[in-house]
N, C-alpha and C positions, 0 to 999 in steps of 0.2 A: 750127332756129327763125331764125328774121330776130330779130336780137340789134338792144337800140332801147335808147339811152344814156339816161338820166335827164339835163333842167337840172340846172345844177349849181343854178340860184336856183330851185330849189324850194325851197317851206318847212319845215322838219321837224315843223312838228306844223299841222296845220290844230281849232279851234275851232268847239263848235255851240251857239246857247246858244236854252235855252226861247224865249227872248221876241222868236225872229228870223218872220220873219211865214209865216205859217201857208197852207195850202193854201186859196179858196179859194171859199165857198160854187158856184157857181159853175161853178169847174173841177172840186170835187166832184162833182156836178152828172153833168156831162159826164163824168167817168170811169164812172162809176155807170150810165148809160145806155149810157158803147160797152162797155163790160165781156161788159152784159146782152146787148145787141144780135151780138156775138162768136158768145155762148155760156156765159160765165165768170160765173156768178152774184158777182158783188164783192155783201156786202150793204155794205148804205150806212155803219152803223158801223167797218166795215176803212177806208172811201173819204174820209169825214168826219172833217176836223184840226179839234177845237175847245183840243185839253188841251197845252200846247209842253212843260208840264215832266214833263208822264205818256208821252211821245212822246217826250222822251228820253231818262226812266229805264228807259221798254221798247228803247232802241237799246240802252242800257248795257248790257241784260241779255242780251240775245243776243249782244250784239258779249265779249263777257266768256263765254258756253254755248259760241258759238264759236269763239271761241281755246282754250281749255282743251278743245273735242273735236279739236284744231290746224289746223282752217283757218285758211285764211290772210287775216283782218283785220285791219286797223287795228289796233294795239296803246292801250289808251286808257292814256292818260300822266295821267290825271284828270278829276274826276267829282265834284260839289257840286251837285246838286237845277239849277242854272240852266243851264252852261256845261257842257261836253261835250266834251274835249282830244283827242285820235288825233295819232298820227305817220301818215306821210304813208307810202304804203306805193306809189310812185312814181305815174308817165301814165297815165292813163286809153286802152280802151280805140280813146276818139276823136284823143285826140290821137295815139297810136299809130300808124293809119291814118292821118292826115293826114302821115306823114311817110317813106312807103314807096312803090313803084311797083305797077302791078296784082296781078302776080302773085306780090307775096310776100303783097299783103293777105289774097287770099283764105284764102292758107297760115296768118298770125297769127288771122285768122278760123272754121278749121275745128278748129283746136286751141281757140281761147276757145269754140268752140262740143261740142267735147270734152272739154272742162273739167269745164263744166258738166255735161256728166252725168256724171258724173265725182264732184262736189259736190253731188250730186242722189239719184246712188247709194251714196251714205255714209249716206242718211235727213235730207239739210238738201233748207233752199229758200231762195230770199231774197227775192222779194217784192216786187225793182224790182231787178231783174235786168240797165238796159237797159244800153250800150256807156258812157255814160258813171258809170254803179255800177260796171265792172268795171274793173282796172290789170294792167298789165304790166310788169316791171322790164328783161325781160331773159331771164329765167329766170322765174319764176313769177306765174301769173296768180291777181288777191285781190280778193276781193268789199269794198264799205263801200253807206251808206248802208242802214240795215236795220231804221228806223221803220214799214213797210209793215205792221200786226197781219192777215196774212190768215190763219193757221190758229192755230186749230183753228175760226173761222169757217169754208174753206175744208175738203175731204180736204187731202191730201196727195196722192194725186197730182192733184191740179188745181193745184195751188198749180204746180206741178211744170214743168206743162206751160204752164202759163200766163207762169210766166220764160222758157222756150222761148221761146215767139208774143213775151214782151217782144222783149226780147236780140233778135227778127229783126227786127222791126219799127221797132229803133230804129237796126238797120243797114240801115236802106230804101234809105238815097240814094247807102252804096258799094257793094250791093248788086245797085242798078239800074245803077250804071258797066258793074260784073262782065257785068248777065245772068243767066236763071234760071237756069243752070245753077252759076251760085255759087248760089243758093241751096239746088240742088239737093244742093251739095256742101254745105254750112255743117250740114244737114240727118240729111243721109248722113255726117256725122263724130259728131254728136250721135247717133242710133235705136245704133252699131256704137261710143259711149263706155262704154255700158253702165248706160242709164239703165238706175231700175223701173220706167218708163212705156213705151208701144206708145204714137210719138208716132205715128205712120198712123192712128192709131186715134183721135186726142186730136180730132190735125185733121179730119180726115173730115167729120165734121157742122160744123164753123167752117168750113169752104169756101164752101157754099154761099150763108152769109148773108154772110160777104165779099165774092164774085164781087159781091150785091147793088147795094153803092156803087161800084164800076165802072159795071154796067147804067145807076145813075143817076146818075149823072156825065155817061155817052153824050145826054143827053139836052138840055147844054151846050155847047154849041164851044167854050164856055171851057174849064167844066171838065174836060174830055174833053181837052186839051190840052195841064191843069197838069200842073208837073211831078212836084206831090202821087199827082197818075192814074197817070201814068209809072210809077212805082216803086210804086206798092200796085199795077198789075195788074203785074209785072217778077215780083212776090213770089210773087203766088196762082201766075202760070203756074212758077215755080219747085219753091211746095209742094204744088200741083198734081201735079207730077212724081215729086214725091219720094209723094206717096200713094198714086201709083197704077204708084210700083216702074219708070215707064219715064222713064233719064234722056230732059233736052231736047237735043234734038240739035244 
């Protein structure tokens, strides 16, 4: 596995306050609409953030429970209801990818995907499984940011599939540079990691919905040539190849 050295200037701890800015109503609505568009009906109550203290208390309890279960999450150093202090657990996956050559990036992405599958196999779920919320210290992957209250509002299997969807789309920029084969490799690494869900069955009904975005973008020359749409098409091509069990050429 590629080794990544933690920068010596990293802080020893991080503090999250209950008084920090919460997700806006507009952003909450966008997430709620998008989740339904792709076929994962996240409840409004799980999307809207209105009480910072409750969110912080919820995250505190999740961190304690995950730590007690032996999962690699930020150790809680202090919690008083208004502030949550956790230890630093290394650079995020995003930060690590920025320092690696393309071939090393794909190896790290596949390993991260397999690690998420193992996390799910142990009966866990993240809720915010984007690359910015996953860390790599050169030896172990770990996870942070557990304030999303998706279970039990959604079935565990749905949330686990949503975790993987979040991870892949948060990596769209890197995956687009590597091509559809990289998307296929990352998805296959998850499927081979022993997750409790059938990822192909989860993705199959979602792909036609996501493909509509690509078709709509084709109506606009500006959108059709945008980096975001090109990345989406690369990810969709890799997903389709995975669902069809036909590796891209």
